[in-house]
C-alpha positions as CSV (number, residue, x, y, z in Angstrom):
1,M,47.0,-30.1,61.6
2,A,47.0,-31.3,65.2
3,T,49.9,-31.0,67.6
4,V,48.6,-28.8,70.4
5,S,45.0,-29.8,70.1
6,A,42.0,-30.9,72.0
7,T,42.6,-33.8,74.3
8,A,39.4,-35.6,73.3
9,Q,37.8,-35.2,69.9
10,D,34.5,-33.6,70.7
11,W,34.6,-31.9,67.3
12,D,34.3,-33.1,63.7
13,Y,34.8,-32.1,60.1
14,T,32.0,-31.1,57.7
15,D,32.5,-31.5,54.0
16,G,35.6,-29.4,53.6
17,E,33.5,-26.4,52.4
18,T,30.9,-25.7,55.1
19,A,32.1,-23.8,58.2
20,E,32.7,-26.2,61.1
21,N,31.7,-23.8,63.9
22,W,34.0,-25.6,66.3
23,S,33.6,-22.9,68.9
24,E,30.1,-24.4,69.6
25,A,31.8,-27.5,70.9
26,S,33.9,-25.7,73.5
27,P,34.7,-22.1,74.4
28,E,38.4,-23.2,74.3
29,F,38.0,-23.4,70.6
30,A,36.9,-19.8,70.1
31,A,39.9,-18.9,67.9
32,C,38.6,-21.4,65.3
33,D,35.7,-19.1,64.5
34,T,37.0,-15.6,65.6
35,G,40.7,-15.8,64.8
36,M,42.0,-13.7,61.9
37,M,45.0,-15.8,61.0
38,Q,43.4,-19.2,60.5
39,S,44.4,-22.1,58.2
40,P,44.2,-23.6,55.7
41,V,44.0,-21.1,52.9
42,D,43.7,-21.3,49.1
43,I,47.1,-20.3,47.8
44,D,46.0,-18.3,44.7
45,S,47.1,-14.7,45.2
46,M,50.6,-13.9,46.2
47,G,51.4,-10.6,48.0
48,A,55.2,-10.9,47.5
49,Y,57.8,-13.1,45.9
50,G,61.1,-14.2,47.6
51,N,63.2,-17.2,48.4
52,I,63.9,-18.1,52.0
53,R,66.7,-20.4,52.9
54,I,65.2,-23.8,53.7
55,A,67.6,-26.5,54.7
56,A,66.1,-29.9,55.5
57,D,67.5,-32.9,57.4
58,Y,65.2,-35.8,56.9
59,G,66.0,-39.5,56.6
60,M,65.4,-42.8,58.4
61,T,64.1,-42.4,61.9
62,D,62.2,-44.3,64.5
63,G,58.8,-43.2,65.6
64,T,55.5,-44.2,67.2
65,L,52.4,-44.7,65.2
66,R,49.3,-42.9,66.4
67,L,46.0,-44.0,65.0
68,G,42.6,-42.6,65.9
69,K,39.5,-40.9,64.5
70,H,40.8,-38.9,61.5
71,Q,44.4,-39.5,62.7
72,V,47.4,-41.2,61.1
73,Q,50.4,-39.7,62.7
74,I,54.0,-40.6,63.4
75,D,55.6,-39.1,66.6
76,A,59.2,-38.8,65.5
77,A,62.3,-39.4,67.5
78,P,64.5,-36.3,68.0
79,G,67.2,-35.5,65.5
80,Q,65.5,-34.3,62.3
81,G,64.1,-31.0,61.1
82,M,64.5,-28.0,59.0
83,V,66.1,-24.5,59.1
84,S,63.8,-21.8,57.8
85,G,65.6,-18.5,57.5
86,D,67.8,-18.4,60.6
87,R,65.6,-20.6,62.8
88,L,66.0,-24.2,63.5
89,F,62.7,-26.2,63.7
90,N,62.9,-29.7,65.1
91,L,60.6,-32.3,63.7
92,V,58.0,-33.4,66.3
93,Q,55.5,-35.4,64.2
94,V,54.0,-35.9,60.8
95,H,50.3,-36.5,60.1
96,F,48.1,-36.7,57.1
97,H,44.8,-35.3,55.7
98,T,42.5,-36.5,53.0
99,P,42.1,-34.5,50.9
100,S,44.7,-31.8,51.3
101,E,43.7,-28.9,53.4
102,H,45.6,-26.2,51.5
103,A,44.6,-25.7,47.9
104,M,46.6,-24.4,45.0
105,S,44.4,-22.0,42.9
106,G,41.3,-23.8,44.0
107,E,42.7,-27.3,43.6
108,R,42.9,-29.6,46.5
109,Y,45.1,-32.7,46.2
110,P,44.0,-36.2,47.3
111,L,46.4,-36.3,50.2
112,A,48.7,-34.0,52.2
113,G,51.4,-34.6,54.9
114,H,51.9,-32.0,57.6
115,F,55.5,-32.1,59.0
116,V,55.1,-30.4,62.4
117,H,58.2,-28.7,63.9
118,A,58.9,-26.6,66.9
119,T,61.9,-24.4,67.9
120,R,63.4,-24.8,71.3
121,E,61.3,-21.8,72.4
122,G,58.1,-23.5,71.2
123,T,57.4,-21.6,68.0
124,L,55.6,-23.9,65.5
125,G,56.7,-24.4,61.9
126,V,54.9,-26.7,59.5
127,L,56.1,-28.1,56.2
128,G,53.0,-28.9,54.1
129,V,53.5,-31.5,51.4
130,L,50.9,-32.2,48.7
131,F,50.6,-35.7,47.2
132,E,49.4,-36.5,43.7
133,E,48.5,-39.9,42.2
134,G,51.5,-41.5,40.5
135,D,54.2,-44.0,41.6
136,A,54.1,-45.7,45.0
137,N,55.8,-43.8,47.8
138,E,58.3,-45.7,50.0
139,G,57.8,-43.8,53.3
140,L,54.0,-43.8,52.9
141,Q,54.1,-47.6,52.4
142,M,56.0,-48.1,55.6
143,I,53.2,-46.3,57.4
144,I,50.5,-48.3,55.7
145,D,52.3,-51.6,56.4
146,A,52.5,-50.7,60.1
147,M,48.8,-49.8,60.5
148,P,47.6,-53.3,61.3
149,D,49.9,-53.2,64.4
150,G,47.6,-50.6,65.8
151,D,48.0,-47.4,67.8
152,G,51.3,-47.1,69.7
153,A,53.2,-49.4,67.3
154,N,56.9,-48.7,66.8
155,I,57.9,-47.8,63.3
156,S,61.0,-47.0,61.3
157,I,60.3,-44.7,58.4
158,D,62.2,-42.8,55.7
159,M,60.9,-39.3,56.1
160,S,63.0,-38.1,53.1
161,S,60.9,-40.1,50.7
162,M,57.9,-38.0,51.5
163,I,59.7,-34.7,50.9
164,P,60.2,-33.2,47.4
165,D,63.8,-32.8,46.2
166,E,63.3,-29.1,45.7
167,L,62.0,-27.2,48.7
168,E,60.6,-24.1,47.2
169,V,57.8,-23.0,49.5
170,Y,54.8,-20.6,49.9
171,R,55.0,-19.0,53.3
172,Y,52.4,-17.3,55.5
173,M,51.4,-17.0,59.1
174,G,48.5,-19.2,60.0
175,S,47.1,-21.6,62.6
176,L,46.6,-25.1,63.6
177,T,43.9,-26.6,61.4
178,T,42.2,-28.4,64.2
179,P,40.9,-27.2,67.6
180,P,42.0,-25.2,69.5
181,C,43.2,-23.5,66.2
182,S,46.1,-21.7,67.9
183,E,47.6,-19.0,65.7
184,N,51.1,-17.8,64.9
185,V,52.1,-21.0,63.1
186,N,54.8,-20.6,60.5
187,W,53.4,-22.3,57.4
188,H,55.6,-23.6,54.6
189,V,53.6,-25.2,51.8
190,V,55.9,-26.9,49.3
191,E,55.4,-25.9,45.6
192,D,56.5,-29.3,44.2
193,T,54.3,-32.4,44.9
194,V,55.2,-35.9,45.9
195,E,53.7,-39.0,44.2
196,A,51.7,-41.8,45.9
197,S,49.9,-44.7,44.2
198,A,46.2,-44.9,43.9
199,E,46.2,-47.9,46.3
200,Q,48.2,-45.9,48.9
201,I,45.9,-42.9,48.6
202,A,42.9,-45.2,49.0
203,A,44.4,-46.8,52.1
204,M,44.9,-43.4,53.7
205,E,41.4,-42.3,52.7
206,A,40.0,-45.4,54.4
207,A,41.9,-44.7,57.6
208,L,41.3,-40.9,57.7
209,G,38.0,-40.3,56.1
210,M,37.1,-36.7,55.3
211,S,39.8,-34.9,57.3
212,A,40.1,-31.4,55.7
213,R,39.0,-28.2,57.3
214,S,37.1,-25.6,55.2
215,M,39.1,-22.8,53.6
216,Q,39.7,-19.8,55.8
217,P,39.8,-16.2,54.7
218,L,43.3,-14.7,54.1
219,N,42.3,-11.5,55.9
220,N,45.0,-9.4,54.3
221,R,47.8,-11.7,55.3
222,L,50.9,-11.8,53.1
223,V,51.6,-15.0,51.2
224,V,55.2,-15.1,50.0
225,A,55.6,-17.2,46.8
226,P,58.9,-18.7,45.6
227,A,60.8,-16.2,43.4
228,D,61.1,-18.6,40.4
């Protein structure tokens, strides 16, 4: 996940399993290798169960398409977001990873969307959505159709089509998943998946390449699972 990240990509991914050792690229990336609250993690052991109030406000919005190495991102216009507990998080951008960075009991999905939000005070909150192969996704297709227009293209997109109807989430405190790997990010990984067609997944893979960080140790952090 990139929002407060390196200005120039002087780092790269490995194979999603081997440690990236990003601190070797710059001392500014030290947290990537020494931090104790790093992301992503394998969500396979829950420390607690409990539902938190998640209220989402996503729909049609204008945005700017950002394309680059390992980057397909929409910088969103103000006005959408989520309420997590008693905090309002405003949507800043959504970007994608192939395969998914978080895993569910060891299983990585072919595609993930990270909806990056921030409070007025600057606290980051991310809604992580996992895509599985199935029917075509309307919002994803809008992004794919805009890609030939290049970096900086204006786009209108239905964010709600890329969000599951039920927002039951796994919550934990983590980090950005790209340098500088800043911590104290409020992660919300949605339990339900969203479908995307094989063709759409292939298009995102072609644009992004291998773009998933290796799994990070949980280090005694608490993962709160939905209280189904």
